[in-house]
N, C-alpha and C positions, 0 to 999 in steps of 0.2 A: 504493500500500500504506500509506504513512504517513498519507495523508488518511483512508483507511478506519479506521486505528487511532485517529486522533484522533476521528473520528465515534463509534467504539465507546466510547471513554473518555467522551465527552460523554453518550452514551446511558446508560452505567452511572451517571454522576453524576446524571442526570435521574431515573433510577429510584430511586436512594437518597434524593434530595430528596423525591420523591413519597411514598415509604414513610414518611419522617420526618414529612411533613406529615399523612399519614393517621393515623399513630400519635399525633401531637399532639392531633388532634381526638378520637380514640377514647379515649385515656388521660386526657384532661382536664388535661394538663400546663399550668402557667402558667410560661412561660419566664422571665418577669421576677422570679419568686420562687425559682427553683431554679438551682443551679450545674450545670455541664455534666455532672459525674459522676452527680448525682442524676437528671438528665433521661435520660441514657443508660440508667440502670437501669429507669426507668419506661417510656420509649418502646420500647426494644427488648425489654423483657419482654412488651409487648403485641404487637409485630411477630412475636416468636418464637412466641407463642401462636397467632397467626393463620396465619403463613406458614411457620414452621419447627418444627412440633410434633415432639417426640421427638429433636431434635438436641442432644446434650450429650455431654461426655466428662469423664474424671477428670483433674484436675491437682493434684499434691501432696496427694492425699487428699480434695479437695473438688470439688464439681460446678462445672464451668466450661463454659458453653454456647456454642454457635456464635454466638449473638446477641451474646455479650460481645465476641467478636472484631469483629463488624460494628459494634457500638456504639463501640468504641474507634477503629476506622478512620473511621467517619462523623463522630465528634466532632472529628476533625482536619480533615475536609473542610468541615464546617458548624460553625464556632466559635460555640456557643451560650453560652459562658461558662466560667469557671474554677471550680475546686472552692471551695465556700462555706466560708470560714474560720470564721465564727461561725454557730452553729446558730440558725435562725429558728424562731419558734413556728409552729404550723400543724397541719393535719390530716394525712390520709393520701392526699392527692390524687396523690402520685407513686407509689403502689403499688396494684395491683389486689388483689382478694380472693385470687386464686390465689397471688400472690407473698407475701401476708401469711401464708397457711397454710403455704407452703413455709418461710418464715423461722421460724415457730413450731416447725415440725417439726425443722429443723436445730438450732435452739437447744436443743431437748429431747434431741437425740441426740449433738451433736458433741463434748461435752467428755470423754466417757469410753467411747466405743463400741469394741468389738473385733470385727473382721471374722472370717469363717470361716477365714482364713489365720492368725489369731492376731495380726494387726497392727492398730494403731490406724487406724480409718477416717479420723480427722482428720489423719493424716499426721504426728503429732508425733514428734520424734526423742528417745527416752528418754535416750540417751547424752548428748545435748546439754543436757538439762534437769537431769541429776543432777550436783550440784556439791559440791566439797570433801568428799568422803568421807574424805579424809585427816585431817580435823579441824582444818584451818588456817583461821582466820577471815579474812574479807575486810576491808580497811580501810574503815571506815564514818565517817571524819571528815567534818565538814561540807563541807570543801573538796572532797573526793572526791565526796561525795553530790550536790553542786551541779553536777557535770559531767554533762551529759545522756548523752554517749557512754559515760562510765565507768559510770554508773548502768544504762544499757540493756545494756551488754555483760556486766555482772557479776550483775545481779539479775533480768533479765527475758528471757522468750522471747516475741516478738511473732509471732502467727500470720500466715501469708502472706495471709489474707483481710482483714486489717485493718491499721491503721497508727496511730502516735502521734507527735505533734509535740513539740519541746522545750518549748513553752509549756504543754503538758498534763502534763508529767512533770518538775516542778521539785523535785528531791530535798530541798533545804533547806526549802522551804515545806511539803512533805508531812511531813517529819520534825517540823516545828514545830507541826503541828496537834494540838490537845488531844484525846486519845482516852480520857481518864479518865472513868469512870462516876460518877454522883452517888450516893454511899453514904449521904446524909443522909435519904433516903426509904426506907420499907419497901416491899417488893414485889419481884417478879422483875425481874432486870436483863438476863438473857440468854435468848434463845429458840433452841433447837436443833431442826432438823427435817431431813427427807430428801426431796428431790424424787424420788430414785430409791431407794425403800425395799427393793427386791429384790436389791440388790447383795450378793454373797457372797464368800467367801475360799477359800483352798486347802483348808482342813480344815473348812469350814462343814458343818453337818448340815442337810439339807433339811428345812424345816418348823420348825427350831429358831431362833426369832427372836434368841436371845441370841448366836448365831454369825453373824448378819448385820450389815449396817451399822447397823441399828436397835439391835442389842445393843451395838455399839461406842458409839453415841450415848448409850445408858443409862449406860455406864461413864464417859464424859466428863461427863455430867450429875451423876453421884454424886461425882466428883472435885471439880467446881466447887462443889457444894453443901456437901459434908462436909469436904473438905480446905481449900478456899480461902474458904469461906463467902460465895460469890457466888451469890445466889438465882437458880436456873436452871430453866426449864421445858423439857421434852422433848415435842415433838409427834410422834406416830407415824402421822400420816395417810399413806395409800397413794395415790400419784398415777401410778404406772407400771404399773398393772394395769387392763385394760378387759375386762369379762366373763371375769375369771379368767385372762386371758392377758397376757403381758408386752407392753406397748405404751407407749413413751415419747414418742410423737409430740406429745402435748399436755400433758406432765407439768408443765411450768412454768406453763402457763396454768391447769391444773386446781388447782394448789396456791395460786394467788393469793388467792381469796376466803377460804379457811380461815386463811391467814397474816394477812391483813388483819383478820379478825374477832378473832383472838387478840390482835393488837396493840391493837385498839380496846378490848378488854376488860381489857387489862393495860398501861395507859399508862406504867408505870414501866420497861418493857423498853426498853433502849437498844442492845442488840446482837442481831443476827440472824445465825445461822450455819446454812448449808445444808451438811450433812456428807455427803460422797460417798466412794467409793473410785474410783481411776482404772482404766483398762483398758490393758493393755500386752501385748506379745508374750509368749508362754508362756515364752520363755527369759530374760525380764527379771525381776529380783528387786529391788525398791526397798527396800533395807534398809541400815541403818547401825548402829553400836554406840553406845549412850548409857548411861553408868554401868554398863558391863558387860553390858547387855541388847541382844539383837537387836531392833531397833526399825524399824518401817516408816517410810519417809520420807514427808513430806507435801509438797503443793504448793498454794499459794494461787492462785486463779483470778479474774481480773477481766474483766468485760464492759465494752466501751466504747460500746455502742449505735451503732456505725457500722461499715460494711464498705467495702472498696474498690469493690465493685460498686454499692452503693446509697447511699453517703455516710451522712449522719446519718439514723438510723432514728427518725423523729419519734414514731411510735406505740409505740416501745419506749424512750421517753425516760427518762433517769435524772438527776434534779437533783443526785444525790449522788456522781457519778463521782469527783470529786476527793477526797471524804471516803473513799470505798471504797478508792481508790488509797493514800491516807495510812494507812489501817488495815492493809492488807495489807503495805505497805512497812515500817511500824513493827513488825509481827509478824515479817517476814522478817529485819529487822536484829536484833531480839531473839534470834531463832533462831541467826543467824550468830554473835552475840557469846557466847551461852550454850551453844549446842549445834551447833557448826559441822558441817555434813554432814547435818543433820536435814531442812532445807528445800531442796527443789529450786527452780529459778528460778520466779518468779511468771509465770504464763501469761496473756497478754493476747489476748482474742478479741473478735469483733465484736458479739455480741448483748448482752442485758441480764441474763438469768439471775435475774430477780427480786431484783436487788441494789438496787432503788429503794425498798425498804421503810423503810430506816433509813440514816443516814449511816455508822454502824458496822455494815455488812453484810459478811459474809465467806463466800466459797464455798471450802471446803476439800476437796481431793482427797487423802485419807489412804490411803497404800499403794495396792494394786491387787489383782486377783483371784489373784495368785501369792503374796501374803503370807498368813501364818497369822493366826488370831484372836489369839494371844498377842502377836505382833509388832504387831498393831493396837492392842491394849490398852496395850502399852508406849508406843506413839506418843501415845495419849491422855494419858498421864501427863505427857509432855513438852509437849504442846499446852496442857493445863490450866495448867501452870506459866507458859508464855508468855503466855496470856491474862491471867493474874493480874498478870504483870509489866507488860504494856502498859496494862491497864485500871485497875489500882489502885496499881502500884508508884511 
C-alpha cells in the first residue's frame, strides 16, 4: 500500500512538472527574468485557460481561481525563484491577452462597485475605513510618521489582493516631498475629470447633471477657481457608457487618450484629480460634521501597479507611485490636522487607475450613493481648502 502511495505521489509530481513545462512553452515565460510569483500568474493563467476553464470562486470579494491554489502549491514543489524585489523593465510576456483584458476590467470596476445585495463587490469593510468621527486628530509627528507599522495601522487600508513593503511607505520621506505648484506661470494648474461620470447620490435627479458626480466636480472647480484662485479645468468626458448603457469594463482605458491630449495641450497642469463617489451598503452613511454642516467623508485611493497574484504589472507601470503616495498622505495629514473625521483611511489596491499621468495625481472617493448632493457639496468645500493648503500653503 505504501509503495502504491509513493508511486501515486511520484505520478502526481510528474504530471504537475509536465503541465508546468507545457505552460512555459505556451506562455513564452522567461524564467531567468521573472520571480516565482510572476511566473505562477502567467503559467497557471495559461494552464487554467486550457485545462480548467470556468473554475473560480469568490474570496473576500475578489475572484480567486482554482489555478491560484495549484500555482501556489506547485511553486513550492518547483522552486523557480522568489518574489522580485525590484521591478525590471520589460514587456508583457508574463501575461496573455485574456489576462490583460481581465485586469483592465477589474481595474475599471473594483474601487466602487455595489452588488445586488447592496454590499461592496471589492469586499471593503466600511466600518474599518471610517476613522475618528469623534474629531480627535491622530499624532502626525515625524517620529510617529516614520514608523511603518504606526503609519499603516492609522492611515491606510491595504486590500487583500495587494501588499506594500516598509521601503515603499516611508512616512518621513513622503511627508518631505514638495507638493507645491508653480504659481509663477499663467495657465491651468489642476485638471478634474471623472472616469465614472454616471455616479449619482441619494437625492440625485435622473438626467440632471448638476446632481451627479459631474455636478459635484463643477462645484469643486468653481471653488478652486473663484475662492482659492487656483486655475482649474473640469473635463466632462463620459467613459462609462457604451451604446447608451452603463459599462465600466474599459473606462480607465477609454479615458487615457483624452486625458493625455488635455495635458499635452495644457503643459502648465501639475495636478490631476479623478473624482468619484464610493459604493457602500445601503445602511452605511459616510458623513461627519464640519463647521456645523453635515459633510460627506472622503477617501483617497492609491494604485500600486502590482497584485499578489501577478506581482509587478509591467504594462500598467507607474513611475510616479511614490509621488502619488506622498500627495495622498500629505492630503490625509492635512485633513487629520484641520478636519479630523473628514478623511477615511487611504485605500491601497493593486492596479494603476491612470495615476501615471502626473506625479501629483489623486483619485478621490467622495461620499457614496447614500449621501445627499448637499453633503457632497459641503465635502467639496473642505476638499478645496485642503488642496489649497497642500498645494500653495
